[in-house]
C-alpha positions in Angstrom: 2.7 6.0 -7.4 -0.3 8.1 -8.6 -3.0 6.9 -6.3 -6.1 7.9 -8.5 -4.6 6.1 -11.4 -3.9 3.1 -9.2 -7.5 3.1 -7.9 -8.9 3.1 -11.4 -6.5 0.3 -12.5 -7.5 -2.0 -9.6 -11.3 -1.2 -10.0 -11.1 -2.6 -13.5 -12.0 -6.0 -12.0 -15.4 -4.7 -11.5 -16.0 -4.0 -15.1 -17.1 -0.4 -14.4 -19.0 1.6 -16.9 -17.6 4.7 -15.3 -15.3 5.8 -12.5 -14.9 9.2 -11.0 -12.3 9.9 -8.3 -11.9 13.3 -6.6 -8.9 13.9 -4.4 -10.0 15.8 -1.3 -6.7 15.3 0.5 -6.2 19.1 0.7 -9.4 19.5 2.5 -8.1 17.3 5.2 -4.5 19.0 5.8 -3.5 18.3 9.4 -5.8 15.4 9.8 -4.2 12.2 11.2 -4.7 10.3 8.0 -3.1 13.1 6.0 -0.1 13.2 8.4 0.4 9.5 7.9 0.3 9.8 4.1 -3.0 8.3 3.4 -5.1 10.2 1.0 -8.9 11.4 1.0 -10.8 10.4 -2.1 -14.3 10.4 -3.1 -15.4 7.7 -5.5 -18.4 7.4 -7.9 -18.4 4.1 -9.6 -21.1 2.6 -11.9 -20.9 -1.1 -12.6 -23.5 -3.7 -13.6 -21.7 -6.0 -11.0 -23.5 -4.1 -8.3 -26.9 -5.2 -9.5 -29.0 -7.0 -6.7 -26.5 -6.1 -4.0 -26.9 -3.8 -1.1 -24.7 -0.8 -0.3 -22.5 -2.8 2.2 -21.9 -5.6 -0.4 -21.1 -3.1 -3.1 -18.5 -1.3 -0.8 -17.0 -4.6 0.2 -16.5 -5.3 -3.5 -14.7 -2.1 -3.9 -12.4 -2.4 -0.8 -11.6 -6.1 -2.0 -10.6 -4.7 -5.4 -8.5 -1.9 -3.8 -6.9 -4.3 -1.3 -3.8 -2.9 0.4 -4.3 0.6 -0.7 -7.0 0.9 2.0 -5.4 2.1 5.2 -2.1 2.9 3.5 -2.4 5.2 0.3 -6.1 5.7 1.0 -7.2 6.9 4.3 -10.7 7.8 3.6 -12.9 6.7 0.6 -16.5 7.9 0.8 -18.3 6.4 -2.3 -21.4 6.1 -4.3 -21.5 2.7 -6.0 -24.5 2.2 -8.4 -25.7 0.4 -11.6 -26.2 2.2 -14.8 -30.0 2.3 -14.1 -29.4 3.9 -10.8 -27.1 6.4 -12.2 -29.5 7.5 -14.9 -32.3 7.8 -12.3 -29.9 9.9 -10.3 -29.0 12.1 -13.1 -32.6 12.8 -14.0 -34.0 13.4 -10.5 -33.7 16.8 -9.2 -32.6 17.2 -5.6 -34.1 20.0 -3.5 -32.1 21.4 -0.5 
């Protein structure tokens, strides 16, 4: 199974406008999750289904869509789940570090 492709397939239920998945598993070599076969992925998803929901509710929607991948094929999944308006605002806002 190609985990990033399976993640995208399962997230289709959220009618995403965009989905970006970064496989960061190589950065975690030797970590307990890597030893057990679970991958480390970073997700950015844009969907209007997130409108009016807080961050926890959005993450729950994603976890529900991914189902049994969580804790097996996926060990860690930091994510940014936003609406298209939030994504537009984020892309036009400069961050200073």
